[in-house]
C-alpha positions in Angstrom: -30.7 -38.3 -75.2 -32.3 -38.4 -71.8 -33.9 -41.4 -70.3 -37.6 -40.3 -70.1 -38.3 -43.2 -67.8 -36.7 -41.1 -65.1 -39.6 -38.7 -65.5 -42.4 -41.2 -65.0 -45.1 -39.4 -63.0 -45.4 -42.1 -60.3 -41.6 -42.1 -59.7 -41.3 -38.3 -59.6 -44.2 -38.1 -57.2 -42.7 -40.7 -55.0 -39.3 -39.1 -55.0 -40.7 -35.7 -54.3 -42.9 -37.1 -51.5 -39.7 -38.6 -50.0 -37.9 -35.3 -50.0 -40.9 -33.4 -48.6 -41.4 -36.0 -45.9 -37.7 -35.9 -44.9 -37.9 -32.1 -44.7 -41.0 -32.1 -42.6 -39.6 -34.8 -40.2 -36.2 -33.1 -40.0 -37.9 -29.8 -39.0 -39.2 -31.2 -35.8 -42.3 -29.1 -36.3 -45.9 -30.4 -36.0 -47.4 -31.2 -39.4 -50.4 -29.1 -38.6 -48.1 -26.0 -38.2 -46.3 -26.8 -41.5 -49.7 -27.2 -43.3 -50.9 -23.9 -41.9 -47.7 -22.0 -42.8 -47.6 -23.7 -46.3 -51.2 -22.8 -46.8 -52.2 -26.3 -47.6 -55.0 -28.4 -45.9 -53.5 -30.9 -43.4 -55.2 -33.8 -45.2 -53.7 -32.6 -48.5 -50.3 -32.4 -46.8 -50.7 -35.9 -45.5 -51.5 -37.2 -49.0 -48.6 -35.3 -50.6 -46.2 -36.7 -48.0 -47.5 -40.2 -48.6 -47.1 -39.8 -52.4 -50.8 -40.2 -53.0 -51.1 -36.7 -54.4 -48.7 -34.6 -56.5 -47.6 -31.3 -54.9 -47.7 -28.3 -57.2 -44.5 -26.4 -57.5 -45.8 -23.7 -55.2 -46.9 -26.2 -52.6 -43.5 -28.0 -52.7 -41.7 -24.7 -52.2 -44.0 -23.6 -49.4 -43.7 -27.0 -47.6 -40.0 -26.8 -47.8 -39.9 -23.3 -46.6 -42.3 -24.1 -43.7 -39.9 -27.0 -42.9 -37.2 -24.4 -42.5 -35.0 -25.6 -45.3 -33.7 -23.8 -48.3 -36.6 -24.4 -50.7 -35.0 -23.4 -54.0 -31.8 -25.2 -53.3 -33.6 -28.4 -52.4 -35.9 -28.4 -55.4 -32.9 -27.6 -57.6 -31.0 -30.5 -56.2 -34.0 -32.7 -56.6 -34.3 -31.7 -60.3 -30.6 -32.0 -61.2 -29.4 -34.9 -59.0 -32.4 -36.6 -57.6 -33.9 -36.8 -54.1 -30.8 -38.4 -52.4 -28.7 -35.3 -52.5 -31.6 -33.1 -51.6 -32.4 -35.3 -48.6 -28.7 -35.7 -47.6 -28.2 -31.9 -47.6 -31.3 -31.0 -45.6 -30.8 -28.2 -43.1 -27.1 -27.9 -44.0 -24.9 -24.9 -44.6 -24.2 -26.4 -48.0 -27.8 -26.2 -48.9 -28.0 -22.6 -47.8 -24.9 -21.9 -49.9 -26.5 -23.5 -52.9 -29.7 -21.5 -52.3 -27.8 -18.2 -52.3 -25.3 -19.3 -55.1 -28.1 -20.4 -57.5 -30.0 -17.1 -56.9 -26.9 -15.0 -57.5 -25.4 -16.9 -60.4 -27.6 -15.6 -63.3 -27.0 -11.9 -62.5 -23.3 -12.6 -61.7 -22.9 -14.3 -65.1 -24.6 -11.4 -66.9 -22.6 -8.8 -65.0 -19.2 -10.4 -65.5 -19.6 -11.9 -68.9 -21.7 -9.1 -70.5 -22.2 -9.8 -74.2 -20.1 -12.9 -73.8 -22.9 -14.6 -71.9 -24.2 -15.9 -75.3 -20.8 -17.4 -76.1 -20.9 -19.9 -73.1 -20.8 -23.5 -74.3 -22.7 -26.4 -72.5 -19.6 -28.6 -72.7 -17.8 -26.2 -70.3 -20.3 -26.9 -67.4 -18.5 -29.9 -65.9 -15.2 -28.2 -65.8 -16.7 -24.9 -64.5 -18.4 -26.9 -61.7 -15.1 -28.6 -60.7 -13.3 -25.2 -60.8 -15.9 -23.6 -58.5 -15.6 -26.6 -56.1 -11.8 -26.2 -56.2 -12.0 -22.5 -55.5 -14.3 -23.1 -52.6 -11.9 -25.8 -51.2 -8.9 -23.4 -51.5 -11.0 -20.6 -49.8 -11.8 -22.9 -46.9 -8.2 -23.9 -46.6 -7.1 -20.3 -46.6 -9.7 -19.4 -43.9 -8.5 -22.3 -41.7 -4.9 -21.1 -42.0 -5.9 -17.6 -41.0 -7.9 -18.9 -38.1 -5.0 -21.0 -36.9 -2.6 -18.0 -37.3 -5.0 -15.7 -35.4 -5.2 -18.4 -32.7 -1.4 -18.5 -32.4 -1.3 -14.7 -32.2 -3.9 -14.6 -29.4 -2.0 -17.4 -27.5 1.2 -15.4 -27.6 -0.6 -12.2 -26.6 -2.3 -13.9 -23.7 1.0 -15.5 -22.7 2.7 -12.2 -22.9 0.2 -10.6 -20.5 0.7 -13.3 -17.9 4.5 -13.3 -18.0 
């Protein structure tokens, strides 16, 4: 059973305002430019960022996009893990990865699982998440090994030209 106190309107509004404010500030763009691009009045943007007014879903996405961050990834992080992860990962490659990953995942699951998509059990989620993280770690290690090998090959080739 979920703790519904976590979904209290004032707390959600304050946490979302914190995320949106952090995104706006990290962008380095003037608030009036963000308001114009997000199609929201500058006073409404000020109230949203202060937590005095709730942002609609569309407004939140547009404010994040105008702040030049991955809007879907940050809202997803906000929803599943709270504002701290969403703020910590602002303007990061990890957020861009999550944006693309979360957009691609539903169709990839349908394509790969086919009719088995309905056999997936919720209890597998934690293990699947850890497995994906492990696969990414292994992939990064492999790319680093290949980069190091290519660097060694170029050093030998450059050394060979000089000698």
